[in-house]
PDB file of N, CA, C and O in Angstrom:
ATOM      1  N   MET A   1     121.927 164.245-164.475  1.00  0.00           N
ATOM      2  CA  MET A   1     123.041 164.566-165.328  1.00  0.00           C
ATOM      3  C   MET A   1     122.514 165.486-166.429  1.00  0.00           C
ATOM      4  O   MET A   1     121.459 165.229-167.008  1.00  0.00           O
ATOM      5  N   SER A   2     123.228 166.521-166.702  1.00  0.00           N
ATOM      6  CA  SER A   2     122.769 167.490-167.689  1.00  0.00           C
ATOM      7  C   SER A   2     123.001 166.978-169.115  1.00  0.00           C
ATOM      8  O   SER A   2     123.754 166.031-169.343  1.00  0.00           O
ATOM      9  N   ALA A   3     122.335 167.628-170.052  1.00  0.00           N
ATOM     10  CA  ALA A   3     122.449 167.228-171.460  1.00  0.00           C
ATOM     11  C   ALA A   3     123.861 167.462-171.982  1.00  0.00           C
ATOM     12  O   ALA A   3     124.356 166.694-172.806  1.00  0.00           O
ATOM     13  N   ALA A   4     124.507 168.517-171.504  1.00  0.00           N
ATOM     14  CA  ALA A   4     125.876 168.794-171.943  1.00  0.00           C
ATOM     15  C   ALA A   4     126.828 167.686-171.484  1.00  0.00           C
ATOM     16  O   ALA A   4     127.726 167.284-172.224  1.00  0.00           O
ATOM     17  N   SER A   5     126.625 167.205-170.273  1.00  0.00           N
ATOM     18  CA  SER A   5     127.477 166.119-169.767  1.00  0.00           C
ATOM     19  C   SER A   5     127.255 164.847-170.562  1.00  0.00           C
ATOM     20  O   SER A   5     128.210 164.134-170.873  1.00  0.00           O
ATOM     21  N   LYS A   6     125.996 164.552-170.895  1.00  0.00           N
ATOM     22  CA  LYS A   6     125.706 163.359-171.679  1.00  0.00           C
ATOM     23  C   LYS A   6     126.332 163.448-173.061  1.00  0.00           C
ATOM     24  O   LYS A   6     126.874 162.465-173.566  1.00  0.00           O
ATOM     25  N   CYS A   7     126.257 164.629-173.674  1.00  0.00           N
ATOM     26  CA  CYS A   7     126.856 164.809-175.001  1.00  0.00           C
ATOM     27  C   CYS A   7     128.374 164.655-174.942  1.00  0.00           C
ATOM     28  O   CYS A   7     128.977 164.048-175.826  1.00  0.00           O
ATOM     29  N   PHE A   8     128.985 165.207-173.896  1.00  0.00           N
ATOM     30  CA  PHE A   8     130.430 165.107-173.743  1.00  0.00           C
ATOM     31  C   PHE A   8     130.853 163.652-173.557  1.00  0.00           C
ATOM     32  O   PHE A   8     131.842 163.221-174.149  1.00  0.00           O
ATOM     33  N   LEU A   9     130.117 162.886-172.740  1.00  0.00           N
ATOM     34  CA  LEU A   9     130.444 161.478-172.535  1.00  0.00           C
ATOM     35  C   LEU A   9     130.258 160.678-173.818  1.00  0.00           C
ATOM     36  O   LEU A   9     131.054 159.788-174.117  1.00  0.00           O
ATOM     37  N   LEU A  10     129.214 160.990-174.573  1.00  0.00           N
ATOM     38  CA  LEU A  10     129.009 160.326-175.856  1.00  0.00           C
ATOM     39  C   LEU A  10     130.169 160.618-176.799  1.00  0.00           C
ATOM     40  O   LEU A  10     130.657 159.717-177.481  1.00  0.00           O
ATOM     41  N   PHE A  11     130.608 161.865-176.839  1.00  0.00           N
ATOM     42  CA  PHE A  11     131.740 162.255-177.674  1.00  0.00           C
ATOM     43  C   PHE A  11     133.000 161.493-177.268  1.00  0.00           C
ATOM     44  O   PHE A  11     133.735 161.012-178.131  1.00  0.00           O
ATOM     45  N   LEU A  12     133.259 161.379-175.961  1.00  0.00           N
ATOM     46  CA  LEU A  12     134.439 160.653-175.495  1.00  0.00           C
ATOM     47  C   LEU A  12     134.379 159.180-175.883  1.00  0.00           C
ATOM     48  O   LEU A  12     135.389 158.595-176.275  1.00  0.00           O
ATOM     49  N   CYS A  13     133.198 158.584-175.774  1.00  0.00           N
ATOM     50  CA  CYS A  13     133.055 157.178-176.152  1.00  0.00           C
ATOM     51  C   CYS A  13     133.306 156.986-177.642  1.00  0.00           C
ATOM     52  O   CYS A  13     133.988 156.044-178.046  1.00  0.00           O
ATOM     53  N   LEU A  14     132.767 157.859-178.437  1.00  0.00           N
ATOM     54  CA  LEU A  14     132.968 157.743-179.880  1.00  0.00           C
ATOM     55  C   LEU A  14     134.431 157.955-180.250  1.00  0.00           C
ATOM     56  O   LEU A  14     134.959 157.250-181.110  1.00  0.00           O
ATOM     57  N   MET A  15     135.076 158.897-179.623  1.00  0.00           N
ATOM     58  CA  MET A  15     136.485 159.161-179.932  1.00  0.00           C
ATOM     59  C   MET A  15     137.377 157.998-179.500  1.00  0.00           C
ATOM     60  O   MET A  15     138.365 157.695-180.169  1.00  0.00           O
ATOM     61  N   SER A  16     137.039 157.348-178.391  1.00  0.00           N
ATOM     62  CA  SER A  16     137.859 156.203-177.982  1.00  0.00           C
ATOM     63  C   SER A  16     137.719 155.065-178.988  1.00  0.00           C
ATOM     64  O   SER A  16     138.681 154.343-179.249  1.00  0.00           O
ATOM     65  N   GLY A  17     136.517 154.902-179.555  1.00  0.00           N
ATOM     66  CA  GLY A  17     136.337 153.891-180.600  1.00  0.00           C
ATOM     67  C   GLY A  17     137.107 154.235-181.851  1.00  0.00           C
ATOM     68  O   GLY A  17     137.719 153.362-182.466  1.00  0.00           O
ATOM     69  N   VAL A  18     137.083 155.500-182.234  1.00  0.00           N
ATOM     70  CA  VAL A  18     137.834 155.944-183.419  1.00  0.00           C
ATOM     71  C   VAL A  18     139.325 155.753-183.193  1.00  0.00           C
ATOM     72  O   VAL A  18     140.042 155.321-184.095  1.00  0.00           O
ATOM     73  N   TYR A  19     139.788 156.070-182.007  1.00  0.00           N
ATOM     74  CA  TYR A  19     141.213 155.918-181.688  1.00  0.00           C
ATOM     75  C   TYR A  19     141.613 154.444-181.746  1.00  0.00           C
ATOM     76  O   TYR A  19     142.698 154.115-182.225  1.00  0.00           O
ATOM     77  N   ALA A  20     140.748 153.563-181.263  1.00  0.00           N
ATOM     78  CA  ALA A  20     141.060 152.134-181.282  1.00  0.00           C
ATOM     79  C   ALA A  20     141.138 151.619-182.716  1.00  0.00           C
ATOM     80  O   ALA A  20     142.037 150.843-183.038  1.00  0.00           O
ATOM     81  N   PHE A  21     140.223 152.032-183.575  1.00  0.00           N
ATOM     82  CA  PHE A  21     140.260 151.590-184.963  1.00  0.00           C
ATOM     83  C   PHE A  21     141.423 152.218-185.722  1.00  0.00           C
ATOM     84  O   PHE A  21     141.917 151.630-186.684  1.00  0.00           O
ATOM     85  N   ALA A  22     141.863 153.384-185.312  1.00  0.00           N
ATOM     86  CA  ALA A  22     142.977 154.048-185.987  1.00  0.00           C
ATOM     87  C   ALA A  22     144.283 153.295-185.772  1.00  0.00           C
ATOM     88  O   ALA A  22     145.238 153.492-186.524  1.00  0.00           O
ATOM     89  N   GLN A  23     144.340 152.450-184.775  1.00  0.00           N
ATOM     90  CA  GLN A  23     145.552 151.706-184.487  1.00  0.00           C
ATOM     91  C   GLN A  23     145.743 150.527-185.435  1.00  0.00           C
ATOM     92  O   GLN A  23     146.860 150.030-185.573  1.00  0.00           O
ATOM     93  N   ASP A  24     144.689 150.076-186.084  1.00  0.00           N
ATOM     94  CA  ASP A  24     144.781 148.943-187.006  1.00  0.00           C
ATOM     95  C   ASP A  24     145.407 149.386-188.321  1.00  0.00           C
ATOM     96  O   ASP A  24     145.068 150.442-188.856  1.00  0.00           O
ATOM     97  N   ALA A  25     146.323 148.574-188.837  1.00  0.00           N
ATOM     98  CA  ALA A  25     146.955 148.863-190.126  1.00  0.00           C
ATOM     99  C   ALA A  25     146.125 148.180-191.205  1.00  0.00           C
ATOM    100  O   ALA A  25     146.169 146.957-191.335  1.00  0.00           O
ATOM    101  N   THR A  26     145.370 148.952-191.978  1.00  0.00           N
ATOM    102  CA  THR A  26     144.553 148.370-193.034  1.00  0.00           C
ATOM    103  C   THR A  26     145.177 148.583-194.400  1.00  0.00           C
ATOM    104  O   THR A  26     144.776 147.938-195.368  1.00  0.00           O
ATOM    105  N   ASP A  27     146.134 149.461-194.493  1.00  0.00           N
ATOM    106  CA  ASP A  27     146.779 149.748-195.764  1.00  0.00           C
ATOM    107  C   ASP A  27     147.783 148.637-196.073  1.00  0.00           C
ATOM    108  O   ASP A  27     148.483 148.164-195.178  1.00  0.00           O
ATOM    109  N   ALA A  28     147.852 148.221-197.342  1.00  0.00           N
ATOM    110  CA  ALA A  28     148.759 147.144-197.741  1.00  0.00           C
ATOM    111  C   ALA A  28     150.213 147.569-197.640  1.00  0.00           C
ATOM    112  O   ALA A  28     151.096 146.720-197.510  1.00  0.00           O
ATOM    113  N   SER A  29     150.480 148.875-197.697  1.00  0.00           N
ATOM    114  CA  SER A  29     151.866 149.332-197.622  1.00  0.00           C
ATOM    115  C   SER A  29     152.400 149.264-196.192  1.00  0.00           C
ATOM    116  O   SER A  29     153.611 149.242-195.973  1.00  0.00           O
ATOM    117  N   GLN A  30     151.500 149.230-195.237  1.00  0.00           N
ATOM    118  CA  GLN A  30     151.936 149.122-193.847  1.00  0.00           C
ATOM    119  C   GLN A  30     152.031 147.648-193.489  1.00  0.00           C
ATOM    120  O   GLN A  30     151.073 146.892-193.648  1.00  0.00           O
ATOM    121  N   THR A  31     153.169 147.263-193.017  1.00  0.00           N
ATOM    122  CA  THR A  31     153.360 145.865-192.632  1.00  0.00           C
ATOM    123  C   THR A  31     153.720 145.815-191.158  1.00  0.00           C
ATOM    124  O   THR A  31     154.276 146.750-190.582  1.00  0.00           O
ATOM    125  N   LYS A  32     153.382 144.707-190.595  1.00  0.00           N
ATOM    126  CA  LYS A  32     153.689 144.502-189.181  1.00  0.00           C
ATOM    127  C   LYS A  32     154.782 143.459-189.080  1.00  0.00           C
ATOM    128  O   LYS A  32     154.731 142.427-189.749  1.00  0.00           O
ATOM    129  N   THR A  33     155.749 143.725-188.261  1.00  0.00           N
ATOM    130  CA  THR A  33     156.832 142.785-188.037  1.00  0.00           C
ATOM    131  C   THR A  33     156.795 142.382-186.575  1.00  0.00           C
ATOM    132  O   THR A  33     156.807 143.223-185.676  1.00  0.00           O
ATOM    133  N   THR A  34     156.751 141.101-186.365  1.00  0.00           N
ATOM    134  CA  THR A  34     156.703 140.580-185.003  1.00  0.00           C
ATOM    135  C   THR A  34     157.868 139.646-184.802  1.00  0.00           C
ATOM    136  O   THR A  34     158.079 138.717-185.582  1.00  0.00           O
ATOM    137  N   GLU A  35     158.617 139.894-183.762  1.00  0.00           N
ATOM    138  CA  GLU A  35     159.727 139.019-183.413  1.00  0.00           C
ATOM    139  C   GLU A  35     159.389 138.330-182.106  1.00  0.00           C
ATOM    140  O   GLU A  35     158.919 138.958-181.157  1.00  0.00           O
ATOM    141  N   THR A  36     159.632 137.054-182.070  1.00  0.00           N
ATOM    142  CA  THR A  36     159.347 136.285-180.868  1.00  0.00           C
ATOM    143  C   THR A  36     160.627 135.641-180.387  1.00  0.00           C
ATOM    144  O   THR A  36     161.328 134.965-181.140  1.00  0.00           O
ATOM    145  N   HIS A  37     160.916 135.862-179.128  1.00  0.00           N
ATOM    146  CA  HIS A  37     162.093 135.262-178.511  1.00  0.00           C
ATOM    147  C   HIS A  37     161.621 134.422-177.339  1.00  0.00           C
ATOM    148  O   HIS A  37     160.855 134.890-176.496  1.00  0.00           O
ATOM    149  N   THR A  38     162.075 133.201-177.289  1.00  0.00           N
ATOM    150  CA  THR A  38     161.697 132.312-176.204  1.00  0.00           C
ATOM    151  C   THR A  38     162.926 131.985-175.387  1.00  0.00           C
ATOM    152  O   THR A  38     163.940 131.523-175.911  1.00  0.00           O
ATOM    153  N   THR A  39     162.819 132.228-174.117  1.00  0.00           N
ATOM    154  CA  THR A  39     163.921 131.939-173.218  1.00  0.00           C
ATOM    155  C   THR A  39     163.421 130.990-172.146  1.00  0.00           C
ATOM    156  O   THR A  39     162.403 131.249-171.503  1.00  0.00           O
ATOM    157  N   THR A  40     164.113 129.923-171.958  1.00  0.00           N
ATOM    158  CA  THR A  40     163.736 128.983-170.905  1.00  0.00           C
ATOM    159  C   THR A  40     164.822 128.963-169.867  1.00  0.00           C
ATOM    160  O   THR A  40     166.012 128.958-170.183  1.00  0.00           O
ATOM    161  N   SER A  41     164.410 128.951-168.656  1.00  0.00           N
ATOM    162  CA  SER A  41     165.370 128.863-167.566  1.00  0.00           C
ATOM    163  C   SER A  41     164.765 127.978-166.486  1.00  0.00           C
ATOM    164  O   SER A  41     163.545 127.901-166.344  1.00  0.00           O
ATOM    165  N   THR A  42     165.592 127.341-165.760  1.00  0.00           N
ATOM    166  CA  THR A  42     165.114 126.489-164.688  1.00  0.00           C
ATOM    167  C   THR A  42     165.300 127.229-163.377  1.00  0.00           C
ATOM    168  O   THR A  42     166.386 127.708-163.051  1.00  0.00           O
ATOM    169  N   ALA A  43     164.227 127.303-162.652  1.00  0.00           N
ATOM    170  CA  ALA A  43     164.287 127.946-161.347  1.00  0.00           C
ATOM    171  C   ALA A  43     164.844 126.953-160.340  1.00  0.00           C
ATOM    172  O   ALA A  43     164.893 125.748-160.587  1.00  0.00           O
ATOM    173  N   ALA A  44     165.250 127.475-159.230  1.00  0.00           N
ATOM    174  CA  ALA A  44     165.738 126.592-158.177  1.00  0.00           C
ATOM    175  C   ALA A  44     164.584 125.711-157.721  1.00  0.00           C
ATOM    176  O   ALA A  44     163.450 126.172-157.590  1.00  0.00           O
ATOM    177  N   ASP A  45     164.878 124.467-157.485  1.00  0.00           N
ATOM    178  CA  ASP A  45     163.831 123.534-157.077  1.00  0.00           C
ATOM    179  C   ASP A  45     163.224 123.966-155.752  1.00  0.00           C
ATOM    180  O   ASP A  45     163.934 124.275-154.796  1.00  0.00           O
ATOM    181  N   ALA A  46     161.892 123.982-155.713  1.00  0.00           N
ATOM    182  CA  ALA A  46     161.186 124.322-154.498  1.00  0.00           C
ATOM    183  C   ALA A  46     161.227 123.137-153.552  1.00  0.00           C
ATOM    184  O   ALA A  46     161.336 121.991-153.987  1.00  0.00           O
ATOM    185  N   PRO A  47     161.142 123.409-152.269  1.00  0.00           N
ATOM    186  CA  PRO A  47     161.096 122.291-151.326  1.00  0.00           C
ATOM    187  C   PRO A  47     159.893 121.385-151.612  1.00  0.00           C
ATOM    188  O   PRO A  47     158.883 121.834-152.154  1.00  0.00           O
ATOM    189  N   ALA A  48     160.013 120.123-151.246  1.00  0.00           N
ATOM    190  CA  ALA A  48     158.982 119.133-151.573  1.00  0.00           C
ATOM    191  C   ALA A  48     157.644 119.481-150.931  1.00  0.00           C
ATOM    192  O   ALA A  48     156.599 119.220-151.525  1.00  0.00           O
ATOM    193  N   TRP A  49     157.649 120.062-149.737  1.00  0.00           N
ATOM    194  CA  TRP A  49     156.380 120.346-149.062  1.00  0.00           C
ATOM    195  C   TRP A  49     155.595 121.438-149.776  1.00  0.00           C
ATOM    196  O   TRP A  49     154.372 121.491-149.653  1.00  0.00           O
ATOM    197  N   MET A  50     156.274 122.314-150.520  1.00  0.00           N
ATOM    198  CA  MET A  50     155.574 123.376-151.241  1.00  0.00           C
ATOM    199  C   MET A  50     154.842 122.829-152.463  1.00  0.00           C
ATOM    200  O   MET A  50     153.871 123.432-152.920  1.00  0.00           O
ATOM    201  N   ASN A  51     155.287 121.714-152.989  1.00  0.00           N
ATOM    202  CA  ASN A  51     154.656 121.110-154.158  1.00  0.00           C
ATOM    203  C   ASN A  51     153.524 120.164-153.782  1.00  0.00           C
ATOM    204  O   ASN A  51     152.834 119.647-154.660  1.00  0.00           O
ATOM    205  N   ASN A  52     153.327 119.932-152.504  1.00  0.00           N
ATOM    206  CA  ASN A  52     152.300 119.013-152.047  1.00  0.00           C
ATOM    207  C   ASN A  52     150.952 119.737-151.979  1.00  0.00           C
ATOM    208  O   ASN A  52     150.827 120.712-151.238  1.00  0.00           O
ATOM    209  N   PRO A  53     149.936 119.284-152.734  1.00  0.00           N
ATOM    210  CA  PRO A  53     148.632 119.961-152.728  1.00  0.00           C
ATOM    211  C   PRO A  53     147.948 119.913-151.366  1.00  0.00           C
ATOM    212  O   PRO A  53     147.162 120.804-151.044  1.00  0.00           O
ATOM    213  N   THR A  54     148.229 118.904-150.571  1.00  0.00           N
ATOM    214  CA  THR A  54     147.612 118.802-149.247  1.00  0.00           C
ATOM    215  C   THR A  54     148.009 119.978-148.374  1.00  0.00           C
ATOM    216  O   THR A  54     147.189 120.493-147.614  1.00  0.00           O
ATOM    217  N   VAL A  55     149.245 120.401-148.473  1.00  0.00           N
ATOM    218  CA  VAL A  55     149.712 121.544-147.695  1.00  0.00           C
ATOM    219  C   VAL A  55     148.951 122.800-148.094  1.00  0.00           C
ATOM    220  O   VAL A  55     148.593 123.604-147.234  1.00  0.00           O
ATOM    221  N   TRP A  56     148.702 122.975-149.375  1.00  0.00           N
ATOM    222  CA  TRP A  56     147.975 124.158-149.841  1.00  0.00           C
ATOM    223  C   TRP A  56     146.519 124.128-149.382  1.00  0.00           C
ATOM    224  O   TRP A  56     145.960 125.161-149.013  1.00  0.00           O
ATOM    225  N   VAL A  57     145.908 122.944-149.406  1.00  0.00           N
ATOM    226  CA  VAL A  57     144.512 122.828-148.969  1.00  0.00           C
ATOM    227  C   VAL A  57     144.403 123.108-147.471  1.00  0.00           C
ATOM    228  O   VAL A  57     143.525 123.858-147.046  1.00  0.00           O
ATOM    229  N   VAL A  58     145.277 122.519-146.678  1.00  0.00           N
ATOM    230  CA  VAL A  58     145.248 122.744-145.229  1.00  0.00           C
ATOM    231  C   VAL A  58     145.540 124.217-144.916  1.00  0.00           C
ATOM    232  O   VAL A  58     144.906 124.798-144.035  1.00  0.00           O
ATOM    233  N   GLY A  59     146.482 124.815-145.622  1.00  0.00           N
ATOM    234  CA  GLY A  59     146.773 126.232-145.414  1.00  0.00           C
ATOM    235  C   GLY A  59     145.595 127.114-145.781  1.00  0.00           C
ATOM    236  O   GLY A  59     145.303 128.082-145.078  1.00  0.00           O
ATOM    237  N   GLY A  60     144.909 126.790-146.881  1.00  0.00           N
ATOM    238  CA  GLY A  60     143.730 127.560-147.287  1.00  0.00           C
ATOM    239  C   GLY A  60     142.605 127.442-146.286  1.00  0.00           C
ATOM    240  O   GLY A  60     141.941 128.431-145.975  1.00  0.00           O
ATOM    241  N   VAL A  61     142.384 126.233-145.774  1.00  0.00           N
ATOM    242  CA  VAL A  61     141.337 126.035-144.764  1.00  0.00           C
ATOM    243  C   VAL A  61     141.687 126.796-143.490  1.00  0.00           C
ATOM    244  O   VAL A  61     140.810 127.414-142.885  1.00  0.00           O
ATOM    245  N   ALA A  62     142.941 126.763-143.074  1.00  0.00           N
ATOM    246  CA  ALA A  62     143.350 127.492-141.876  1.00  0.00           C
ATOM    247  C   ALA A  62     143.156 128.993-142.059  1.00  0.00           C
ATOM    248  O   ALA A  62     142.681 129.670-141.147  1.00  0.00           O
ATOM    249  N   LEU A  63     143.514 129.515-143.216  1.00  0.00           N
ATOM    250  CA  LEU A  63     143.328 130.938-143.487  1.00  0.00           C
ATOM    251  C   LEU A  63     141.847 131.298-143.473  1.00  0.00           C
ATOM    252  O   LEU A  63     141.464 132.336-142.931  1.00  0.00           O
ATOM    253  N   LEU A  64     141.024 130.455-144.059  1.00  0.00           N
ATOM    254  CA  LEU A  64     139.582 130.691-144.076  1.00  0.00           C
ATOM    255  C   LEU A  64     139.006 130.689-142.660  1.00  0.00           C
ATOM    256  O   LEU A  64     138.166 131.528-142.333  1.00  0.00           O
ATOM    257  N   LEU A  65     139.451 129.756-141.820  1.00  0.00           N
ATOM    258  CA  LEU A  65     138.981 129.715-140.436  1.00  0.00           C
ATOM    259  C   LEU A  65     139.394 130.960-139.660  1.00  0.00           C
ATOM    260  O   LEU A  65     138.621 131.467-138.847  1.00  0.00           O
ATOM    261  N   ILE A  66     140.586 131.449-139.898  1.00  0.00           N
ATOM    262  CA  ILE A  66     141.040 132.671-139.226  1.00  0.00           C
ATOM    263  C   ILE A  66     140.186 133.853-139.649  1.00  0.00           C
ATOM    264  O   ILE A  66     139.795 134.664-138.809  1.00  0.00           O
ATOM    265  N   ILE A  67     139.892 133.963-140.936  1.00  0.00           N
ATOM    266  CA  ILE A  67     139.069 135.068-141.426  1.00  0.00           C
ATOM    267  C   ILE A  67     137.660 134.990-140.852  1.00  0.00           C
ATOM    268  O   ILE A  67     137.102 136.011-140.449  1.00  0.00           O
ATOM    269  N   VAL A  68     137.078 133.794-140.808  1.00  0.00           N
ATOM    270  CA  VAL A  68     135.737 133.620-140.240  1.00  0.00           C
ATOM    271  C   VAL A  68     135.736 133.969-138.758  1.00  0.00           C
ATOM    272  O   VAL A  68     134.791 134.596-138.278  1.00  0.00           O
ATOM    273  N   ALA A  69     136.763 133.582-138.030  1.00  0.00           N
ATOM    274  CA  ALA A  69     136.834 133.898-136.604  1.00  0.00           C
ATOM    275  C   ALA A  69     136.923 135.401-136.373  1.00  0.00           C
ATOM    276  O   ALA A  69     136.299 135.923-135.449  1.00  0.00           O
ATOM    277  N   ILE A  70     137.684 136.094-137.194  1.00  0.00           N
ATOM    278  CA  ILE A  70     137.812 137.546-137.044  1.00  0.00           C
ATOM    279  C   ILE A  70     136.486 138.231-137.339  1.00  0.00           C
ATOM    280  O   ILE A  70     136.071 139.127-136.605  1.00  0.00           O
ATOM    281  N   VAL A  71     135.822 137.813-138.410  1.00  0.00           N
ATOM    282  CA  VAL A  71     134.538 138.418-138.773  1.00  0.00           C
ATOM    283  C   VAL A  71     133.487 138.124-137.709  1.00  0.00           C
ATOM    284  O   VAL A  71     132.693 139.001-137.369  1.00  0.00           O
ATOM    285  N   ALA A  72     133.471 136.910-137.181  1.00  0.00           N
ATOM    286  CA  ALA A  72     132.495 136.539-136.153  1.00  0.00           C
ATOM    287  C   ALA A  72     132.732 137.319-134.868  1.00  0.00           C
ATOM    288  O   ALA A  72     131.775 137.727-134.211  1.00  0.00           O
ATOM    289  N   SER A  73     133.986 137.530-134.501  1.00  0.00           N
ATOM    290  CA  SER A  73     134.263 138.280-133.268  1.00  0.00           C
ATOM    291  C   SER A  73     133.873 139.740-133.420  1.00  0.00           C
ATOM    292  O   SER A  73     133.410 140.358-132.461  1.00  0.00           O
ATOM    293  N   ARG A  74     134.052 140.297-134.598  1.00  0.00           N
ATOM    294  CA  ARG A  74     133.653 141.692-134.817  1.00  0.00           C
ATOM    295  C   ARG A  74     132.142 141.840-134.813  1.00  0.00           C
ATOM    296  O   ARG A  74     131.619 142.815-134.274  1.00  0.00           O
ATOM    297  N   SER A  75     131.428 140.883-135.409  1.00  0.00           N
ATOM    298  CA  SER A  75     129.974 141.006-135.468  1.00  0.00           C
ATOM    299  C   SER A  75     129.353 140.782-134.101  1.00  0.00           C
ATOM    300  O   SER A  75     128.340 141.409-133.791  1.00  0.00           O
ATOM    301  N   SER A  76     129.924 139.907-133.262  1.00  0.00           N
ATOM    302  CA  SER A  76     129.362 139.691-131.930  1.00  0.00           C
ATOM    303  C   SER A  76     129.687 140.867-131.010  1.00  0.00           C
ATOM    304  O   SER A  76     128.911 141.171-130.104  1.00  0.00           O
ATOM    305  N   ALA A  77     130.816 141.529-131.230  1.00  0.00           N
ATOM    306  CA  ALA A  77     131.176 142.680-130.397  1.00  0.00           C
ATOM    307  C   ALA A  77     130.336 143.897-130.755  1.00  0.00           C
ATOM    308  O   ALA A  77     130.120 144.768-129.913  1.00  0.00           O
ATOM    309  N   SER A  78     129.861 143.966-131.993  1.00  0.00           N
ATOM    310  CA  SER A  78     129.101 145.139-132.404  1.00  0.00           C
ATOM    311  C   SER A  78     127.634 145.043-131.982  1.00  0.00           C
ATOM    312  O   SER A  78     126.930 146.053-131.984  1.00  0.00           O
ATOM    313  N   LYS A  79     127.161 143.850-131.621  1.00  0.00           N
ATOM    314  CA  LYS A  79     125.782 143.710-131.183  1.00  0.00           C
ATOM    315  C   LYS A  79     125.690 144.106-129.717  1.00  0.00           C
ATOM    316  O   LYS A  79     126.477 143.649-128.889  1.00  0.00           O
ATOM    317  N   SER A  80     124.746 144.939-129.415  1.00  0.00           N
ATOM    318  CA  SER A  80     124.554 145.330-128.027  1.00  0.00           C
ATOM    319  C   SER A  80     123.077 145.213-127.699  1.00  0.00           C
ATOM    320  O   SER A  80     122.219 145.366-128.569  1.00  0.00           O
ATOM    321  N   LYS A  81     122.793 144.942-126.443  1.00  0.00           N
ATOM    322  CA  LYS A  81     121.431 144.766-125.996  1.00  0.00           C
ATOM    323  C   LYS A  81     120.994 146.028-125.276  1.00  0.00           C
ATOM    324  O   LYS A  81     121.672 146.502-124.363  1.00  0.00           O
ATOM    325  N   VAL A  82     119.871 146.562-125.688  1.00  0.00           N
ATOM    326  CA  VAL A  82     119.346 147.779-125.082  1.00  0.00           C
ATOM    327  C   VAL A  82     118.073 147.406-124.349  1.00  0.00           C
ATOM    328  O   VAL A  82     117.164 146.799-124.916  1.00  0.00           O
ATOM    329  N   THR A  83     118.022 147.779-123.077  1.00  0.00           N
ATOM    330  CA  THR A  83     116.842 147.501-122.268  1.00  0.00           C
ATOM    331  C   THR A  83     116.275 148.837-121.794  1.00  0.00           C
ATOM    332  O   THR A  83     116.997 149.674-121.252  1.00  0.00           O
ATOM    333  N   ARG A  84     114.976 149.022-122.006  1.00  0.00           N
ATOM    334  CA  ARG A  84     114.327 150.250-121.566  1.00  0.00           C
ATOM    335  C   ARG A  84     113.216 149.890-120.591  1.00  0.00           C
ATOM    336  O   ARG A  84     112.443 148.953-120.791  1.00  0.00           O
ATOM    337  N   THR A  85     113.177 150.671-119.547  1.00  0.00           N
ATOM    338  CA  THR A  85     112.132 150.477-118.543  1.00  0.00           C
ATOM    339  C   THR A  85     111.301 151.758-118.508  1.00  0.00           C
ATOM    340  O   THR A  85     111.837 152.858-118.378  1.00  0.00           O
ATOM    341  N   THR A  86     110.002 151.599-118.624  1.00  0.00           N
ATOM    342  CA  THR A  86     109.119 152.758-118.620  1.00  0.00           C
ATOM    343  C   THR A  86     108.184 152.637-117.410  1.00  0.00           C
ATOM    344  O   THR A  86     107.540 151.611-117.193  1.00  0.00           O
ATOM    345  N   THR A  87     108.136 153.702-116.651  1.00  0.00           N
ATOM    346  CA  THR A  87     107.244 153.735-115.483  1.00  0.00           C
ATOM    347  C   THR A  87     106.171 154.788-115.758  1.00  0.00           C
ATOM    348  O   THR A  87     106.478 155.928-116.108  1.00  0.00           O
ATOM    349  N   THR A  88     104.915 154.391-115.595  1.00  0.00           N
ATOM    350  CA  THR A  88     103.817 155.320-115.829  1.00  0.00           C
ATOM    351  C   THR A  88     103.002 155.432-114.548  1.00  0.00           C
ATOM    352  O   THR A  88     102.587 154.431-113.965  1.00  0.00           O
ATOM    353  N   GLU A  89     102.786 156.655-114.130  1.00  0.00           N
ATOM    354  CA  GLU A  89     101.968 156.904-112.945  1.00  0.00           C
ATOM    355  C   GLU A  89     100.615 157.428-113.403  1.00  0.00           C
ATOM    356  O   GLU A  89     100.528 158.328-114.238  1.00  0.00           O
ATOM    357  N   VAL A  90      99.581 156.855-112.850  1.00  0.00           N
ATOM    358  CA  VAL A  90      98.225 157.279-113.182  1.00  0.00           C
ATOM    359  C   VAL A  90      97.578 157.817-111.914  1.00  0.00           C
ATOM    360  O   VAL A  90      97.497 157.125-110.899  1.00  0.00           O
ATOM    361  N   LYS A  91      97.120 159.059-111.989  1.00  0.00           N
ATOM    362  CA  LYS A  91      96.444 159.669-110.830  1.00  0.00           C
ATOM    363  C   LYS A  91      94.941 159.549-111.032  1.00  0.00           C
ATOM    364  O   LYS A  91      94.400 159.899-112.081  1.00  0.00           O
ATOM    365  N   THR A  92      94.311 159.066-110.038  1.00  0.00           N
ATOM    366  CA  THR A  92      92.846 159.001-110.087  1.00  0.00           C
ATOM    367  C   THR A  92      92.275 159.938-109.031  1.00  0.00           C
ATOM    368  O   THR A  92      92.804 160.028-107.923  1.00  0.00           O
ATOM    369  N   GLU A  93      91.218 160.619-109.368  1.00  0.00           N
ATOM    370  CA  GLU A  93      90.644 161.563-108.415  1.00  0.00           C
ATOM    371  C   GLU A  93      89.371 161.076-107.864  1.00  0.00           C
ATOM    372  O   GLU A  93      88.754 161.755-107.043  1.00  0.00           O
TER     373      GLU A  93
END
């Protein structure tokens, strides 16, 4: 990386820090107003089987087994056996 690139990256890092600090209101005349609204609503009740942790565990294990089977089948298909036979003839006089 050239020196000009390093200087440019340093400049960008410093400017991002300056920009972040510029967002803070430190002056007493600047005030922040925050309004908070809380809304509660009830969702439709989920079926009982969806709330059962056993279903989630069994589903996670099944998904994991499927992923392992796919990875294992790909790795066994990519392995190939190469056999080389070399024949050498020696002439004696």
